[in-house]
Steps between C-alpha positions, in 0.01 A plus 500: 500500500655857407596740779252739646674783327283405197223709659698813439526409138124546445432857375204694371146443573362197656323279235388198684396448859348218691244544794438206739189537716184618357350660810433872530861594502611267216210612293581868553866450410404310189255781398747789520774308342276406193373849469865621482559277200666210661418130423378359831468131577272443796501179692312358810507152650125514560290394201335780316651766733717652238212489232256670736761765575553563127121544466500741788775710344322499163195635683706775656643593159147515353398741762805723445422495128145602563616799727747603229811413700597227260484513119352205304844429364660516844238256628546242214880538537483434877281216451744332264776551750336321791543110458390242760735210519429156658856401592800697648705358222358777285694755696826385336545816283385745777738786582328547837280276701298654781345266768190614679408192683420420866708669768703202612881485477516129431254531212681784340834349528384182340335679220829688418691178504262354252535812278879492508471172322283666213615851441813636370795621718411855383151479625418696829279342757303754698272457799193699571531432875363761731635342829770247454870564471622513131833378634351193655304420181812546286705265735318206366606578139810368340547868347387724778672788328207523244222486764338833608174628636253694284207592733201647336195620691128411455338597279805488285363700202402797737790495748778646295794402706709189535774423756820342343670313767865381494579194707849479659627320186305666234703645200462875444424427137203302610374794703555733202315258269192495733508882535489511117216254479297693761551828307387295187160405667440873577553458881754679722784272623637562854815319605518350851727275697365164610360594842171417680214682330740635238390876459122529483392246762790613731419872466125442532534361863451822697171605347313209631690406806523836653129554416424167686703629802308827508174298496623262771597794733132630464615826356217490229256262339605345163259708299649821642850383438399425145341842457796686638746310271273557187389862559811640685783311338344430151521118499255340258402251755528507883722224667197288596322542172832374342519210737154403409562535133816280508356249741664403839571149359752686283598796712556357854736206374708762316515714825611179702747390225685827477503544871642147549755522200637824657551303826218683676594854406250723710428736207314208327313366808161346390180552695286260710192671341565353157620169634173449685290623200686253282435208741141601492461501120428890502710571207355802318306544180559129383303377804243776508618609837829667611557823695198607293199280374439458142196420287565397144849640534380844619583634834202528716629652819505893489859645475397815682667615821307337777515835689267646237210305669532707814237766470443822695840633544531875454825660375747639756446870541753587771858587466748265352877514589749343249816357653808683358744219550506412125466844313446341164215278626361794704474709181298232308277448805442873514408502141263216553317670790470834307323305221255380773451837647645404835598734787875464517676592824834688443669458837809317607295292752142374454233658703298296755210410272666488160505199281873386451617355175848333471658363176763246592725302275514135616376574851167475657276762676579383826864557476440858369259570788758404765804681327302819426312488842152522328155405620453140376122549506500780239794380287487337158742406248484564107695332242702764301701259269299626199485856624135444610379452142266224402363258770574611845599281801401642843654306781366498874697385799349279780409796694333713232150602565295311239261788452785745428646248255176481309454877498849533362436253227179676414696832466754340266233348278413866418817491283318273265755224565441158639599471876570175691524508875744233602648382835852598628775346305865607446498605129124514426415271210668647192827585681537148629417316184686725247807531727521113499446490119788749445721322757478156355552656165808668618633174649440321161739731325738509796541122455567547132193292396415732218557862396302787641319551153418137464369494853258786441389384155436151614290610795309761292419252219481183708307631806324812344633719768472880437884521538776263550645479856798735435291742304258503802785577735629779276148650471423491865853590607768235604564698819142481600478127432818454708348694782180296488691182508741610777202616712304185453809290584576687822136491604408149419848330524391286210795432262269488205526883500881524499599734206698357210848623469426611136225723637694639800812595299305671218276686748792627696683606177180651343527274198232339295416146600582402134851636540771233429864556575741494203 
């Protein structure tokens, strides 16, 4: 058999590929490759699975043609390119073979051993694994140098990104060839080291796990957390809506897998909430019940803030004192109160009957009350992370008078913005979740898993976040994110909040979080 360097001798566009596994992922990969003009050989060990997949792809192309997104000529050309094969021997002339079969190491290794007896030495063997080590899969091959990961996302035609994963022994030419192939399909390739979760599943940990932590601490109900993250931070789905969409049978095992593969790194700690719901079969949309209830796939539980149901609260009409501790936050709170027509007290200290508003970063209201010697009964916190624009979070402390809190909320509603009243928490909701998102992203690039640009693009395309983790950090301010994490770590003692070195150094030096040395 020729040396693996034969891979490097293959130049130009990919002409023939093989796809093994005709499930949702294999079918999607076959579709985009055939649309790109490649000859695709689709194989599945289950009788009729590949043919049924081909029919499903043809139906998709017909819909695209009807919508004007595919010409008649393109449809017929792609149809000719997609071929169902009944034996793996037909893969002999393939330049790349991509497996999208069951997530079992032994099965994938056995498949690649079979393929090595069929394909040429120059053929690349790619795994679409989302959770297994590419290095471990390649270790079972006679030529591990030509084995790499090529992880697409479901639904493949719509999720325009693919992770190209180099195992420890993967040749650089193989990675370059898969990058070119991905570009050829119209998708964006992002290169990542072979680490647990690669880029997207790794970077996506904080959004769900920190939201679950917020819920577990009783800070806010899950519909409130979802509303805050959608309407304040601009996420398409709140964390619990996303968990319901994905299904806990998928999400929770990934949480546990990454936590264990990183030897119980606190930043990735799973939640007992999803573990219990998984055991109870309350998985999300697919079971008709998750965090929300569903009828015919539609959510039936209102998403509105639970506090909206409390009637009768009149807006606060007395004086309001704004803490001057954080001048930037104080300015945005003042602008908000002016929009509401509030009576603002311009004194160094609050008067005896005024409502006190604090705007901490990574701290809770209780801490501010003690440090500033305020009346806890009349003190509330407001999240200024987004300069008091969009959905507002108003935070009480254990001693806050309930009537005063409701009056304060009623006053802020006069701004025309949504207002959620939540319980005391270091970091509110948005600060906690976004600081953790940014921090994990920073640690990914600190470890050299991928480049800053590939991280942000992978997260934006693979998770549909408004911004990638590093762009979020730059937008909100790296120093503010660092302050939030430092304060949460000091208050809770939980190492999940320890700041990444990448974040700490760039915040101190006032550099962009995307800055790379050299």
